[in-house]
TORFIVO-361702 format. One record per residue: residue in one letter; x negated, y, z negated of N, C-alpha, C in turn. Coordinates in steps of 0.02 Angstrom, whole numbers, plus 50000, padded with zeros to 5 digits. Each point is the difference from the previous one (the first is absolute). Layout:
<nodes>
aXYZXYZXYZ
...
</nodes>
This chain:
<nodes>
m487354973249217500075006750031500065005149948
s499615006250004499875005049962500725002850015
m500355003849979500655005050016499915008149995
q500375002650044499965007150006500685004349965
r499905005549996500615001149976500395004950074
q499595001550029500095003550058499994996850074
y500435001450035499984995250065500275003650050
e499734999450064500195001850045500754997850034
f500144994950004500634993549995500354997249934
a500575000649978500244996249954500524997750053
i499994993349961500774996250029500454996449951
l500575002850002500344996649952500354993250027
g499874994549998500354994050018499584996250051
p499624997449978499404995350082500354997050020
g500664996850009500294995350044499714999650066
a500234999550067499804998250062499835007050010
l500575004250001499765007450048499565001649960
g499935001549920499505003449972499304995150001
s499864994349994499634997550017499515002150067
i500595000050058499685000450075499655007049991
i500295006649974499845006149996499345000849958
g500064997049942499225000849964499694996450011
g500264993550028499424996050024499355003450037
h500305001950070499745004550027499675005749994
l500385003549946499705006449985499304997149965
a499954995549944499644999449965499184996850055
r500414996850040499274996550049499855004850049
a500075007250008499865005550019499555003249965
g500004999349936499645002749966500495006849932
h500434998449991500425003449979500004998549951
s500255005049927500014996449938500675000549982
v500304993549983500764996650005500084998349933
a500625000949968500114997749927500804995650007
m500004995049999500594995950007500385000049928
l500485002749991500324999349946500644993250000
a499904995849961500274994450010500124995449943
r500224994450003500124996449922499944994049995
g500084995349960500114992850009499434997050039
r500534993450059499464996950011499775002850075
r500335004650019499745003650070499375003849956
a500085004649949499275002549978499614996650008
e499974992149955499494996249992499684996950049
l500414999550066499764997150057499375004150031
i500475007250005499565006450027499185000449972
a500445002349934499234999749953499434993150004
r500234993450032499594996549991499574998350076
n500565000450034499644999250078500075005350060
g500185004949958499955006650045500855000450049
v500065005550051500344997250031499684997150061
v500674996350029499774994250048500355000050046
l500094999950045500275002750074499974994050054
t500664996750018499894996550069500375002250056
g500114996950053500385002550052499675005050059
l500215007550002499815003450035499095002249985
t500064998649944499185003349970500004994149963
e499434998049994499644996649957499465002249943
l500215003549935499545002949952499944995649944
s499515001949934500064998949950499675005849945
t500185003349988499715005949963500325001449926
p499405001449961500205001549930500375006349985
v500435000649955500365008049988500064998849912
d500135005449992500045001949910500694998250013
v500224997849937500634997849971500075002449945
m500415002849988500425004649949500724996249964
t499884998049931500594996850012500475004949918
d499675006049994500275006349957500025005250049
p500475001549990500085007850062499655003249964
a499905001349929499765003849974499485002550009
a499344993150025499455000950003499765005450045
l500505002350073499845003650041500125005149981
r499625006850018499925005249999500235007050052
s499654995450068500245004450049499944996250076
a500245001650053500144996250045500155005550064
g499365000550037500235003650071500564997350030
v500354995050003500524996650026500094995949974
l500825001249983500314993449961500584996350062
i500054994549997500164996250065500524994349937
v500615000950014500454996249956500234994350059
a499844996449957500094991650049500534993249986
t500245004449931500304994849941500644998650061
k500394992649975500745001150010500275004649960
t500755002550046500315005549968500414998149920
p500254994749982500035000749931499475000149941
g500175004949971499445002449940499695005450020
t499885002850071499695005950023500035005249931
e500645002249993500015005749962499584999249925
e500174993949987499344998449928499485001550001
a499744995450065499465001450030499545005949998
l500415004550024499565006750021500065004649946
a500274997049930500215004549960499324997849954
r499674995149995499414999249982499355004250039
l500105001050060499495004450019500105007050027
r500415004349931500105005950009499535001549971
h499414998249956499525006449990499324998050055
v500084996250051499514999550048500195005850047
d498955003649997499995004550063500174997650053
v500415002250025500164996450107499915005450034
g499814999550050499865004350051500544999550040
l500014993850020500664999050050500254994349988
a500794996350020500234996549990500534997550047
f499944994950002500654996350073500254992549981
s500404998750008500294992749992500104998550059
v499764991950024500124995250046500644994949976
q500235003349974500784994949977500725000650048
n500244995449984500544999750049500515005349953
g500505001950076500465006449970499675006249991
v500595004749977499725007050026500045002249908
m500124995449949500295004649920499185000049974
k499634998550046499244998849959499685008050008
n500065004650042499755006349997500425003149942
d500575001149988500265001749948499624998549929
l499944993950002499644998449918499395002650021
l499535000850054499475001749989499825006949991
t500565002650050499765008549965500575002549928
s500424995149952499905001449945499434999149955
v499544996750017499464998949963499425004650027
f499955000750062499375006550006500265004150045
g500465001250035500185005850008499864997250070
a500695005650028499984999750062499565000550045
d499575006549983499175004250031499494991750025
r500094996649949499364992449999500404994050026
v500645000550052500314995750007499714997950082
l500034995750034500014999550054500424994150018
g500695000350060500154994250026499664996250047
s500294993749991499834994150028500414994250013
l499744994750061500164993750012499634997350025
a500134994450003499404994850013500294995050062
d499774999850055500204995050051499284993749991
t499784997449957499554996849978500284995049933
s499674993550011500384993449968499344996549972
g500294997249962499504994149976500494996149953
e499694993649972500174995649929499554996649962
v500125001649935499604999049964500004989850001
l499644998050014499904992349992499934996749935
a500144993849987500134997549933499335000349965
d499255000850047499554997249965499575009549990
g500465004350006499745006849987499815004250068
r499954996250059499735004850057500565003850026
v499915003650042500495003550019499984998950088
l500544996950027500064998850081500255007950026
f499625003450022500135005050038500285000050090
s500585001149996500464997550062500095003750063
r500005007049974500245007850031499525004550003
n499735002150044499725008049995500045003650046
v500585003650003500445003150047499825006549989
r500215004249937499785006049977500335001649919
l499495002149963500185004149945500305009550018
i500485000850006500245005849985500125006049933
l499495004950022500125005049938500285008150028
g500085001849940500225008450031500245003749944
e500045006250002500335003249959500975001550004
l500174998949928500655000750002500335005150025
s499545007549991500165004550057500124998650047
g499744997950040500004996450061499335003650055
e499715004049950499305002350058499424994149999
l499675002750034499314993850005499585003349979
s499624998149942499555001549980499294997549994
d499705003649980499204997149998500004994649947
r500055002549954499964994449943500444993350010
a500675000850049500284992950022499524997450046
r499625003950057499524996950028499714998449978
n499595001949956499394998449957499884993149981
v500594998549953500144993249972500334995450053
a500185001150049500254994950064499414999650026
a499345003150026499614999450031499384995249951
t500095001649948499664995749945500174992550000
i500705000750012500344990249990499904996050067
d500005006450054500004997850073499164996650018
t499615003849962499434997850009499594994649960
s500444999449960499744994949949500364991450035
g500415001650041500074994150049501114997949998
v500105005949951500684999149999500315004350053
r500534999350060500135004850037500525005849958
a499655006449988500445005649971500165006150041
v500475003950008500105004750025500195004349962
a499965007149999500385006049970500585003750053
v500555001449996500535002150042500355005749962
e500405002850035500235005149973500754998149981
n500394996450012500664998649984500194993349964
v499575000549962499954992649941500614998549974
l500335007249993500784999149955500504991850059
s499865005050052500384998150058499844990950003
l499194999250013499844993250009500294995149936
e500015002549954500094997749924500544995750008
w500505005350027500904997650004500134996050053
s499415001350060500104995550053499884994250001
k499694997849947499654994449975500424997849959
y500395004049947500434996049946500754998250022
v500175005150054500554997050013500144993650044
t499494997250023499994992750034499514995649960
w499845001149959499664994349934500524999249953
v500365004449992500714996849945500324994350042
g500095000850057500234994350037499624996249976
m499404998650037499454995449990500044996049955
f499945003849936500004995649930500444993849978
a500555005650028500774995649995499914993250042
l499835000050067499934995050029499704997349990
a499075002449970499454991749996500234997649913
v500285003349954500054996949968500844995649980
t500454999550049500334995950033500024994550021
t499464999550060499804998450042499414994349989
r499665005049949499334994950005499794998250038
t499635006450043499714996350068499485004949997
v499454998650067499635005949998500385004650083
t499695005249984500325007750025500304997750076
w499764999850047500164995150065500494998649999
r500114994749953500564994450020500685002649992
y500015005149938500535003749999500175004850039
l499635003150016499975006450058500274998350071
t499714992650004500214998250084500544993849997
d500455001349930500594995450012500335006550018
p500694997250029500575006850000500345002549962
d500324993949971500414999749945499445006549942
a499504999049991499575000949951499875007950004
a499885003250093499875004350019500605004849988
t500454997050021500725003449991500075002949928
v499944995949948500125003849932499375003849988
l499474999450016499475006349990500365006350037
v500165000150081500055006150018500715002949949
r500204995149981500655004249954499865003649939
l499544995649968499575002949938499605005550018
t499675000550045499785007050033500285003750014
r500705000050019500455004750027500445003549933
e499994994749947500335003549951499445005249968
m499374997849991499425003149977499905006850044
g500194999350054499945006250042500465004049982
r500514998849972500335005549984499925003849942
l499624997149957499585003949926499555002150033
a499544998950031499405004350031500315006750044
a500534998850027500295007950031500375002849933
a500284996749977500375005349922499315003149953
r499484998350017499275002549967499655003750036
g500295001250073499875005050044499224996250036
v499844994049985499374997650011500164995950086
e499465002250031500104997650064499594993050018
v500344994950052499774994649993499664997950059
t499424998549995499804998850065499724991850016
d499514998050062499864994750016499364997249976
e499585005649965499325000549991499754994649935
a500534997749949499694995249951499934993450020
n500284996849967499894991850005500334998350056
m500805001050009500574998650023500005003750061
p500424998050057500245006150021500875003549974
a499715003449953500685004349960500435002950037
a499775004950045500435003650028500414997550056
s499734993450034500194997950057500534994849974
m500024997749923500454995149980500775005949981
l499675005550013500735003949959500145004450078
r499944997550061500125004050047500374994550034
g500434999750040500424997850067500424994549977
t499934995250024500664993549996499814995349945
e500184996949948499604996049959499794993950029
a500154997850052499514996050050499525001350017
e499845007550023499345003450016499524998549941
a500435002749948499495000049936499774992449981
v500614997149999499574992849988499454997850042
a500075000150085499414998150028499345005149980
e500155004749987499345005049964499904994149950
v500224997249970499894996949912499524993950022
v500454995250059499664994750029499275001050016
k499935006450034499335000350061499525000849941
r500125004349955499615001149931499804993349975
g500504994349991499754995549978499554995350024
r500135000850084499424996250028499235001450011
v500095007249959499275002849991499794996349935
f500265000549964499904995549920499814994250019
e500374997050049500054993050008499214996350046
a499815005950051499495000750017499305001349976
h500075004749935499315003949992500074997949917
a500594998749960499934998449938500504995449976
p499834993550032500504995549998500254996849924
e499504999949959499964998149933500365006149951
h500065006750038500195004549934500704998049973
r499825002849915500754998049955500015007849973
l500735003849998499985005549969499744998249930
s499915007349977499694999149941500444997149917
s500635000550027500484998749956500104993750003
l500034998050060499734989950014499744997649962
q499355003949993499394998249982500234999449891
d500195003050008500325002449913500384993749997
l500344999250038500564997049972499884993750003
l499594994750050499634994749986499585000949962
a499685005449975499494997049946500365002949924
g500604999549999500325001749929499865005549978
r499955006750047499695008449961500744999950005
p500145006349974500645004850005500215003050057
l500685001950024499935002350054500125008150019
e499925003150048499965007249988500555003650013
v500564993949982500865001950031500245005449974
h499875001849940500295007549959499955004650027
e498995002249998499755004550023499915003250078
t500454993850041499805000950085500814998750020
l500184995750000500964999550007500435003549967
g499834999949926500355001849957499765010149990
y499395000750021500175005650024500325003650030
a500004997150060500485002250075500734999349994
v500044995049949500794998849993500325007749944
r499605000549937500035006449965500105007250045
k499605000050033499805005650019500585000450067
g500374993850023500475001850052500695001249962
a499924996849925500655001449962500035006949981
s499395002749987500055006849985500155004950057
l500054999650041499935003750069500684998650037
g500464994149978500584998950038499964996450045
i499384995850023499984996350052500184990249987
e500455000350052500014994049973499484994550044
m499854994749962499354995250032500314993549946
p500584998450047500274990849967499694995850014
l499574998450064499524994550015499495000649952
l499755006049985499285000349967500174997549917
d500645004649987500324998249901499984992950021
g500354996250041500044993450008499274995549976
f499615002150039499364997150010499795000249907
y499895007549986499725002949938500354993349961
r500755000349988500304997649935499574992750012
v500324995050051499744995149995499264997449977
i499565003450034499164999449984499975000349922
a500275007749979499685000849941500544995349945
a500474997050015500434993649968499444994649997
a499825000250062499314993749999499475001149951
e499785006049998499525000349975500234999249924
r500455002449975500214998249931500054992149996
l500344998550017500134991350001499324996749993
r499475002850032499444997050023499655000249923
e499935006249966499675002749945500264995949956
g500695000050006500324996549926499984991250011
a500004997050075499674993849992499175000149986
a499695003549997499284999449978500055001749929
g500355002649987499885002549916500274994349953
</nodes>
Protein backbone atom coordinates (compact mmCIF):
# COMPACT_ATOMS: atom_id res chain seq x y z
CA UNK A 1 0.00 0.00 0.00
CA UNK A 2 1.41 3.39 -0.98
CA UNK A 3 1.78 5.69 2.01
CA UNK A 4 0.77 9.31 2.20
CA UNK A 5 2.48 11.84 4.42
CA UNK A 6 -0.72 13.73 5.21
CA UNK A 7 -3.76 12.15 6.83
CA UNK A 8 -7.12 13.14 8.20
CA UNK A 9 -6.44 11.00 11.26
CA UNK A 10 -3.22 9.62 12.74
CA UNK A 11 -3.51 7.14 15.60
CA UNK A 12 -0.60 6.64 17.94
CA UNK A 13 -0.98 3.16 19.37
CA UNK A 14 -3.40 0.89 17.50
CA UNK A 15 -4.24 -1.35 20.42
CA UNK A 16 -7.86 -2.12 21.20
CA UNK A 17 -9.31 1.39 21.37
CA UNK A 18 -7.05 2.84 18.68
CA UNK A 19 -7.97 0.00 16.34
CA UNK A 20 -11.69 0.38 17.07
CA UNK A 21 -11.67 4.11 16.27
CA UNK A 22 -9.24 3.87 13.37
CA UNK A 23 -10.91 0.85 11.80
CA UNK A 24 -14.31 2.52 11.77
CA UNK A 25 -12.89 5.77 10.36
CA UNK A 26 -11.03 3.91 7.62
CA UNK A 27 -14.11 1.90 6.69
CA UNK A 28 -16.04 5.17 6.44
CA UNK A 29 -13.58 6.43 3.83
CA UNK A 30 -11.31 8.66 5.90
CA UNK A 31 -7.53 8.59 5.46
CA UNK A 32 -6.02 7.00 8.55
CA UNK A 33 -2.42 6.30 9.55
CA UNK A 34 -1.62 3.85 12.31
CA UNK A 35 1.65 4.64 14.11
CA UNK A 36 2.69 1.23 15.36
CA UNK A 37 5.67 -1.04 15.85
CA UNK A 38 6.61 -4.66 16.35
CA UNK A 39 4.16 -7.49 15.87
CA UNK A 40 1.14 -5.18 16.02
CA UNK A 41 2.46 -3.18 13.08
CA UNK A 42 3.15 -6.38 11.12
CA UNK A 43 -0.34 -7.78 11.73
CA UNK A 44 -2.13 -4.59 10.67
CA UNK A 45 0.11 -4.14 7.63
CA UNK A 46 -0.66 -7.71 6.55
CA UNK A 47 -4.32 -8.11 7.53
CA UNK A 48 -5.60 -4.58 8.06
CA UNK A 49 -7.64 -3.71 11.12
CA UNK A 50 -9.94 -6.61 11.96
CA UNK A 51 -12.74 -6.13 14.47
CA UNK A 52 -15.19 -8.63 15.89
CA UNK A 53 -17.93 -8.41 18.50
CA UNK A 54 -20.17 -5.35 18.24
CA UNK A 55 -18.80 -4.68 14.75
CA UNK A 56 -17.51 -7.17 12.22
CA UNK A 57 -15.08 -5.47 9.85
CA UNK A 58 -11.76 -5.90 8.11
CA UNK A 59 -10.26 -2.84 6.48
CA UNK A 60 -6.80 -1.94 5.17
CA UNK A 61 -5.05 0.95 6.94
CA UNK A 62 -1.68 2.58 6.33
CA UNK A 63 0.88 1.61 8.97
CA UNK A 64 3.88 3.78 9.85
CA UNK A 65 6.66 2.30 11.95
CA UNK A 66 8.79 5.47 11.62
CA UNK A 67 7.04 8.56 13.05
CA UNK A 68 9.36 10.76 10.99
CA UNK A 69 7.44 9.71 7.87
CA UNK A 70 4.29 11.48 9.05
CA UNK A 71 4.12 15.12 8.00
CA UNK A 72 0.63 16.28 8.90
CA UNK A 73 -2.57 15.03 10.47
CA UNK A 74 -5.88 16.78 10.84
CA UNK A 75 -6.45 14.92 14.11
CA UNK A 76 -3.90 13.01 16.17
CA UNK A 77 -5.44 10.43 18.52
CA UNK A 78 -3.18 9.11 21.25
CA UNK A 79 -4.24 5.60 22.23
CA UNK A 80 -1.02 4.11 23.60
CA UNK A 81 -0.60 2.88 27.12
CA UNK A 82 0.61 5.71 29.34
CA UNK A 83 4.18 4.43 29.99
CA UNK A 84 6.50 6.02 27.42
CA UNK A 85 3.96 8.59 26.19
CA UNK A 86 6.30 11.54 26.69
CA UNK A 87 9.01 9.91 24.56
CA UNK A 88 6.51 8.86 21.88
CA UNK A 89 5.09 12.38 21.59
CA UNK A 90 8.58 13.87 21.39
CA UNK A 91 9.06 11.95 18.13
CA UNK A 92 5.99 13.70 16.70
CA UNK A 93 6.97 17.30 17.43
CA UNK A 94 7.64 17.87 13.71
CA UNK A 95 4.10 16.88 12.67
CA UNK A 96 1.68 19.62 11.62
CA UNK A 97 -1.25 18.62 13.84
CA UNK A 98 -4.61 20.34 13.58
CA UNK A 99 -6.03 18.88 16.79
CA UNK A 100 -4.83 16.26 19.24
CA UNK A 101 -6.59 14.32 21.96
CA UNK A 102 -5.82 11.28 24.07
CA UNK A 103 -8.10 8.41 25.04
CA UNK A 104 -5.58 7.22 27.64
CA UNK A 105 -6.49 6.61 31.24
CA UNK A 106 -5.95 9.30 33.84
CA UNK A 107 -5.56 13.06 33.46
CA UNK A 108 -1.80 13.41 33.04
CA UNK A 109 -2.27 13.03 29.27
CA UNK A 110 -3.52 16.58 28.69
CA UNK A 111 -0.37 18.05 30.25
CA UNK A 112 1.81 15.95 27.96
CA UNK A 113 -0.11 16.86 24.79
CA UNK A 114 -0.15 20.55 25.68
CA UNK A 115 3.60 20.57 26.22
CA UNK A 116 4.17 19.29 22.67
CA UNK A 117 1.39 20.85 20.56
CA UNK A 118 0.17 23.79 22.66
CA UNK A 119 -3.09 24.12 24.56
CA UNK A 120 -4.88 25.67 21.57
CA UNK A 121 -4.60 22.38 19.63
CA UNK A 122 -5.53 19.97 22.42
CA UNK A 123 -8.97 18.59 23.26
CA UNK A 124 -9.89 16.75 26.42
CA UNK A 125 -11.34 13.27 25.99
CA UNK A 126 -12.49 10.16 27.78
CA UNK A 127 -13.81 6.90 26.44
CA UNK A 128 -16.64 4.76 27.72
CA UNK A 129 -15.69 2.37 24.96
CA UNK A 130 -13.99 -0.97 25.41
CA UNK A 131 -12.24 -3.70 23.49
CA UNK A 132 -9.47 -6.24 23.72
CA UNK A 133 -6.74 -7.32 21.32
CA UNK A 134 -7.05 -11.07 20.81
CA UNK A 135 -4.10 -13.43 20.37
CA UNK A 136 -4.60 -13.60 16.59
CA UNK A 137 -4.53 -9.81 16.21
CA UNK A 138 -8.26 -9.25 15.89
CA UNK A 139 -9.87 -6.77 18.27
CA UNK A 140 -12.96 -7.74 20.26
CA UNK A 141 -15.22 -4.65 20.36
CA UNK A 142 -17.23 -5.09 23.56
CA UNK A 143 -18.65 -1.70 24.66
CA UNK A 144 -19.78 1.24 22.55
CA UNK A 145 -21.32 3.74 24.98
CA UNK A 146 -19.64 7.01 24.02
CA UNK A 147 -16.36 8.75 23.32
CA UNK A 148 -16.46 12.23 24.85
CA UNK A 149 -14.57 15.23 23.44
CA UNK A 150 -14.39 18.84 24.54
CA UNK A 151 -12.31 21.97 24.88
CA UNK A 152 -10.00 22.21 27.89
CA UNK A 153 -11.39 25.73 28.36
CA UNK A 154 -14.85 24.28 28.99
CA UNK A 155 -16.63 25.75 25.98
CA UNK A 156 -18.55 23.79 23.35
CA UNK A 157 -16.73 24.45 20.08
CA UNK A 158 -17.55 23.69 16.46
CA UNK A 159 -14.24 21.87 16.00
CA UNK A 160 -14.96 19.49 18.89
CA UNK A 161 -18.47 18.91 17.54
CA UNK A 162 -17.13 18.24 14.05
CA UNK A 163 -14.56 15.67 15.19
CA UNK A 164 -17.11 13.95 17.43
CA UNK A 165 -19.67 13.87 14.61
CA UNK A 166 -17.14 12.34 12.21
CA UNK A 167 -16.26 9.57 14.65
CA UNK A 168 -19.90 9.02 15.60
CA UNK A 169 -20.99 8.76 11.97
CA UNK A 170 -18.28 6.15 11.39
CA UNK A 171 -19.88 3.86 13.99
CA UNK A 172 -18.11 4.65 17.28
CA UNK A 173 -20.52 6.63 19.42
CA UNK A 174 -19.05 10.05 20.19
CA UNK A 175 -20.27 13.38 21.51
CA UNK A 176 -18.84 16.84 22.20
CA UNK A 177 -19.49 18.41 25.61
CA UNK A 178 -18.79 21.59 27.53
CA UNK A 179 -17.48 20.15 30.78
CA UNK A 180 -14.90 17.67 29.54
CA UNK A 181 -12.41 18.26 32.38
CA UNK A 182 -15.12 17.55 34.93
CA UNK A 183 -15.98 14.34 33.11
CA UNK A 184 -12.33 13.30 32.80
CA UNK A 185 -11.91 13.68 36.55
CA UNK A 186 -15.26 12.01 37.20
CA UNK A 187 -13.95 8.96 35.37
CA UNK A 188 -10.51 9.19 36.95
CA UNK A 189 -11.70 9.26 40.58
CA UNK A 190 -13.45 5.91 40.17
CA UNK A 191 -11.12 4.35 37.59
CA UNK A 192 -8.18 4.45 40.01
CA UNK A 193 -10.03 2.18 42.41
CA UNK A 194 -11.21 -0.08 39.60
CA UNK A 195 -7.59 -0.39 38.41
CA UNK A 196 -6.50 -1.45 41.90
CA UNK A 197 -9.30 -4.01 42.25
CA UNK A 198 -8.94 -5.36 38.72
CA UNK A 199 -5.27 -6.24 39.11
CA UNK A 200 -5.64 -7.60 42.65
CA UNK A 201 -8.78 -9.68 42.12
CA UNK A 202 -7.90 -10.60 38.51
CA UNK A 203 -11.53 -11.05 37.59
CA UNK A 204 -14.03 -9.60 35.14
CA UNK A 205 -15.40 -6.19 36.08
CA UNK A 206 -18.89 -7.08 37.25
CA UNK A 207 -17.65 -9.61 39.78
CA UNK A 208 -15.67 -7.18 41.93
CA UNK A 209 -18.24 -4.42 41.50
CA UNK A 210 -20.93 -6.68 42.95
CA UNK A 211 -18.80 -8.08 45.77
CA UNK A 212 -19.64 -6.16 48.99
CA UNK A 213 -16.06 -6.02 50.28
CA UNK A 214 -14.56 -5.01 46.94
CA UNK A 215 -17.32 -2.44 46.42
CA UNK A 216 -16.56 -0.98 49.85
CA UNK A 217 -12.87 -0.63 48.99
CA UNK A 218 -13.81 1.04 45.69
CA UNK A 219 -16.00 3.56 47.51
CA UNK A 220 -13.24 4.39 50.00
CA UNK A 221 -10.66 4.84 47.24
CA UNK A 222 -13.11 7.00 45.29
CA UNK A 223 -13.68 9.20 48.33
CA UNK A 224 -9.95 9.74 48.72
CA UNK A 225 -9.79 10.71 45.04
CA UNK A 226 -12.84 12.95 45.52
CA UNK A 227 -10.90 15.01 48.05
CA UNK A 228 -8.13 15.44 45.48
CA UNK A 229 -10.60 16.54 42.80
CA UNK A 230 -12.15 19.05 45.21
CA UNK A 231 -8.73 20.47 46.04
CA UNK A 232 -8.13 20.93 42.31
CA UNK A 233 -11.42 22.80 42.00
CA UNK A 234 -13.00 20.11 39.82
CA UNK A 235 -16.69 19.24 40.13
CA UNK A 236 -17.34 15.50 40.01
CA UNK A 237 -20.56 14.28 38.37
CA UNK A 238 -22.41 11.03 37.65
CA UNK A 239 -22.08 11.54 33.89
CA UNK A 240 -18.89 9.54 33.29
CA UNK A 241 -18.40 5.76 33.36
CA UNK A 242 -19.38 5.28 37.01
CA UNK A 243 -21.70 7.26 39.34
CA UNK A 244 -18.82 9.18 40.91
CA UNK A 245 -20.84 11.98 42.52
CA UNK A 246 -23.28 9.52 44.06
CA UNK A 247 -20.35 7.53 45.44
CA UNK A 248 -19.12 10.68 47.22
CA UNK A 249 -22.49 11.54 48.77
CA UNK A 250 -24.43 10.03 51.65
CA UNK A 251 -23.42 7.05 53.72
CA UNK A 252 -20.85 4.47 52.75
CA UNK A 253 -23.61 1.82 52.57
CA UNK A 254 -25.55 3.95 50.07
CA UNK A 255 -22.44 4.41 47.96
CA UNK A 256 -21.70 0.68 48.02
CA UNK A 257 -25.27 0.03 46.82
CA UNK A 258 -24.62 2.37 43.86
CA UNK A 259 -21.49 0.40 42.95
CA UNK A 260 -23.29 -2.95 43.16
CA UNK A 261 -26.10 -1.57 40.99
CA UNK A 262 -23.59 -0.52 38.34
CA UNK A 263 -21.94 -3.92 38.60
CA UNK A 264 -25.26 -5.57 37.73
CA UNK A 265 -25.39 -3.41 34.60
CA UNK A 266 -21.96 -4.72 33.59
CA UNK A 267 -23.10 -8.27 34.34
CA UNK A 268 -26.14 -7.87 32.10
CA UNK A 269 -24.60 -5.95 29.21
CA UNK A 270 -20.83 -6.62 29.27
CA UNK A 271 -20.27 -9.82 31.31
CA UNK A 272 -16.83 -10.46 29.83
CA UNK A 273 -15.59 -6.89 30.31
CA UNK A 274 -12.10 -6.72 31.80
CA UNK A 275 -10.46 -3.43 32.65
CA UNK A 276 -7.52 -2.60 30.38
CA UNK A 277 -5.17 -2.82 33.35
CA UNK A 278 -6.15 -6.46 33.89
CA UNK A 279 -5.72 -7.15 30.19
CA UNK A 280 -2.20 -5.70 30.44
CA UNK A 281 -1.36 -7.75 33.52
CA UNK A 282 -2.51 -11.04 32.00
CA UNK A 283 -0.67 -10.28 28.74
CA UNK A 284 2.57 -9.49 30.57
CA UNK A 285 2.53 -5.82 29.55
CA UNK A 286 3.68 -3.03 31.91
CA UNK A 287 0.96 -1.55 34.08
CA UNK A 288 0.08 2.16 34.02
CA UNK A 289 0.52 2.35 37.77
CA UNK A 290 2.93 5.30 38.00
CA UNK A 291 1.03 7.49 35.52
CA UNK A 292 -2.39 6.89 37.09
CA UNK A 293 -2.29 5.80 40.74
CA UNK A 294 1.15 7.33 41.21
CA UNK A 295 0.09 10.62 39.63
CA UNK A 296 -2.79 10.90 42.11
CA UNK A 297 -0.57 10.05 45.08
CA UNK A 298 2.01 12.66 44.02
CA UNK A 299 -0.65 15.34 43.49
CA UNK A 300 -2.24 14.53 46.84
CA UNK A 301 1.10 14.81 48.63
CA UNK A 302 1.81 18.17 46.98
CA UNK A 303 -1.56 19.49 48.20
CA UNK A 304 -1.30 18.02 51.69
CA UNK A 305 -4.17 15.56 51.12
CA UNK A 306 -3.88 12.25 52.95
CA UNK A 307 -4.71 9.26 50.74
CA UNK A 308 -3.57 6.28 52.83
CA UNK A 309 -5.61 3.57 51.11
CA UNK A 310 -4.58 4.67 47.63
CA UNK A 311 -0.96 5.07 48.74
CA UNK A 312 -1.01 1.50 50.04
CA UNK A 313 -2.43 0.07 46.82
CA UNK A 314 0.01 2.11 44.75
CA UNK A 315 3.02 0.85 46.69
CA UNK A 316 1.91 -2.78 46.60
CA UNK A 317 1.11 -2.76 42.87
CA UNK A 318 4.31 -0.86 42.04
CA UNK A 319 6.31 -3.38 44.07
CA UNK A 320 4.59 -6.28 42.32
CA UNK A 321 5.50 -4.70 38.98
CA UNK A 322 9.16 -4.44 39.94
CA UNK A 323 9.22 -8.02 41.17
CA UNK A 324 7.49 -9.22 38.00
CA UNK A 325 10.00 -7.36 35.83
CA UNK A 326 12.88 -8.75 37.88
CA UNK A 327 11.58 -12.29 37.53
CA UNK A 328 11.16 -11.83 33.79
CA UNK A 329 14.67 -10.44 33.47
